[in-house]
N, C-alpha and C positions, 0 to 999 in steps of 0.2 A: 504494500500500500504506500503510495507516494504522497497522498493527501494528508497534511498534518492534522486534519480534523477527522481522519478515518476512525471508525469505531462504532459503538452502538448508537442508536438513534439519539439518546439523551446523555451521552457521555463524550467528553472531548478528550482526544488523545493528543498530547503534546509530543510531537516527534522530534522536538529540538531540545528537550530537557530529559536527561537520563532518568530512568526509574529503577528502583532496586529490583523489581520483579523482572524487568527486561534484561538487566545486567546479569542476574542469576541465570536466566534462560541462556544468554550468550555463553556464560562460563560452562554451562552444561552441554554446550554444543547445539543449542536450539536455534530456531529460525525466527522467533517472534521478537525481534529486536531491531533497533535502528542504528545508523552510524554513530549517533551521539552516545548510545549505550556502549558500543564497542570501544569508542575512544575513552570513555570513562573507565572501562575495565582495563584498558591498556595503562592508564595512569595508576589505577589501583594496584596493578600487578608490579609496578615499579616499587611501591611502598611495601606491598605484601606479596612477594613472589609466589607464595604457596596457595594463593587464593583459588586457583582452578582445581587443584587436587582437593582442597578443603570442600569446595562446592560439590564435587562428585562424591566424596565420602559422605557428606551430609545427606545427599539424595539417597545413597545406599542405606544409610541409617534409617531414613524415613520408611523405606520399603521393609526393612527388617522389623522395625518396631510395630508397624501396622500388622504385619503377619503374626508377630508374637502376641499382640493384644487379641487378635481374632482367635488364635489357636489356644493360647494358654488361659486367657481370661474369659473366653467365650463371648466377648462383647461384639455386638452387631450394629452399633450406632457410633458414628464418628463426627466430630466437629473439627474441621481443619481451618485454623485461623491463619490468615495470610497465605492462602493456598498457592498463589503464584500462577504462572502460565502452564497450560496443559503440556505434559511431556509423556514419555513412556512410563508405565507402571505408576500411574497416579494412585492416590489413596483408595478411590473406589475400585480400581482394577485389582489392586493387591487384596483388599478386604473381600471383594466379591469372588476372588479366586478361591477363598476359603469357604465362603457361603454367599451364593448369589443374592440372598435376601438382605445382606448388609446395607445399611443406609448411611449416606455420607452427605454432610452439608459443608460446602466450601464457602469461606468468608474472605472477601477481598474487595477493595475499592479502587483498584487500578482499572481504568476503563478498557485497556487492551485485554487484561485478564478476563473481564466480564464478557467482552465481545466474543473472544475465542472460546471461553468456558461455556457460555450458553449454547453456542453452535455445537460444541463437542459433546455436551451432555444432554441435549434436548430429548433424546430418545430413551434415556434411562430413568425410569420412574422412581428409582430409589436414590436419586442424586438431586441435590438442590444447590444452586449457587446464589449467594446473597451479596448484593452490592452494599456492604456495610463497613463502617469503621470498626476495627476489632475491639475498640474500647467501649462500644455501645452494647454492652452485654445483655441488658434487659431486652432491647429491641431485637437483637440476634436470637435470643431464646424464644421470643414470641413468634418470629418468622420461622425459625427452625422447627417449631412444634408442628408444622405442617407434615413433617415426616419423622421427627424425633420424639420419642416418649421419654420425658425427663424423669418419670417414675422408675425407669429401668436404667441399668448402667450405661454410661456414655464414655467414650474416649475423647478427651479434649486435647487437641494437638496444638502446641505452640512451637513449631519446629523451624529454627533459623529465621525467626520473625521479630523477636522482642527487641533486637538491636535497632529495629525501625521505629520503636516506640520511645518518644522522649519522656523525660520526667517533668510533667507540667500539670497545671490545674485540671486539664481535661481527662487525665488519667496517666498511669504509669504501670510498668509491668506487674508490680506486686498487687496493685489494686485490681488489675485485670484478672489475675489469678484468683484473688480472694472472691471477686464477684462471680467468677465462673464456678469455683468450687462450691459456693453456696447453692448453686442450681443443681448440682450433681447428686444422684442417688448413691448410697453406699455400694461399693463394688465397682464404681467407676474408676478410671485412671486418667492421669494428667501427664503429658509428655512435654518437657520444657528443655530447650537448648538454644543457645545463642552464641554469637561471636565474642570471644574473650581474648584478652592479652594481659599478661603480667608486666608488660613493658609500657609504662605511661607514655613514652614517646610514640609508640605505635598506636595506642588508644587515641591519643590526641590527633595524630596525623591522619588516621583513617576516618575518624569521626568528622574532622574538619573537611576532608576531601569529599566525603559522601554528602555532607550537608550542603556544601557548595555546589556539587554536581547535580544533586536532585532537587535543588530549589528549597532546601531546608525540610524535605520530607524524609527525615532520618532521626533516629534517636541517638544512641552512642554505643561504642564498644565498651563492654564492662569487664569486670574481673571475675575469676572463678568464685570468689567469696560472695560477690553480689548475686550471681546466679544461684549459688547454694542457698542463699537467704530466701529466695523465692519458694524453696521447698519446705520452709518452716511455716508456711500458711497453715492454719488449723485444719485438721482432718487429713492432711497429706502424710503419707508414709512412704519413704523412698524404697523402691524395690532393692533386694539384697545386692544386686550387682553394683549399686552405688552410682555416684556422679563422676563422670570422666569424659575424656575426649570421645566423642560419639563414634569415631573410627573403631574404637576398641569395645564398643557396647555390643555384646553378644555377636561377635563376628561369625559369619557363616562360611568364611573362606580365609585362607592365609594370603590370598593373592589380592591384598588391598593396596590402594594407591597411597603410598607413604609420602607425607609432605617433606620436601627437601629441606625446608626451613620451618621453624616453629615460632614465627613472630606472632601468630595468633592461631587459635583452634576453635572448633565448635564444641562447646562444653555443656553437659546436662545429663538428663536421664529420665526415668519413669517413676511416678509415684502412684500408689493406690489411694483411694478415697475411703476413709472409715465411715 
C-alpha cells in the first residue's frame, strides 16, 4: 500500500512514522511494514545489535507458552494484549491446534494491525479483534465477553508489550495487571514479559530512540526487578520455572537463536491466579 492513509475505513495509518508493531513485524521477517519502520530498526540495531534474535526468540516463547497453557492448564480462553500484526503461528492457531474450540481475543490499537487482523480473522468464529487501548481494561472485558466467559479460567497474555506502556496518569503496567487480575477467575494464568536491561545507558538510549521514532508512542525499557515486581500483584503465583530470559523458558529444542550480545533481553514468565 502506497497511500499513507491506507487502512481500515475509520483508522488512519501513518506510513511516515514508525510503529512498534510494524518494526516487530520487520524484525520477524514480515511484510507488513514501511520504509520508515525498516530505517528505525536499522538505527535500533546499531544501539542493540541482538534485537533481531531477541524478537525471534520472543515469538518462539509466545508459541511455547500458549501451547503449554492449553495443554497443561486446560485453558481454552485467551486475551492477547498488544497482539501485533498477523504472522505465522498466531495465538489462535497455536491454541486451536490443541483444541479447535479455543477462543482468542486480540487487543491492539495500531490501525494496520486492525486492518490486516480483521481480514485475516473474519472467518473464525472463535476469534475477536478489539480496537482498544490495552489500559482500558473494563471496556476490553465488556467487549471480550462476546466470546469470553470470565467465570471460567482465562489466559491473559502481556507478551513483549509492556515496554510500550508509559508510567503516567492514564495507566501503567502494574495497574494494568492489577485491573486484569481482578477480572480473572481462579485457575486463570497471566503471562508477562518485556524488554529489560541492567545497563542504564542502554535503557536510556533505546527508550529515547523509540520515543523519538514512534512519535512518543512508547513506554520504556525496564529492569528485571521492575518486571519481577509486576508478579507481586495479589493473587498471582509464579509458576515453578520462575522468571528468566524467555529464551530459556521451557525450551522445546536446543537449537535456539542465541543473542551474540546481551545488552538487553526479554524477561518474564507465567503466573497462576489463586
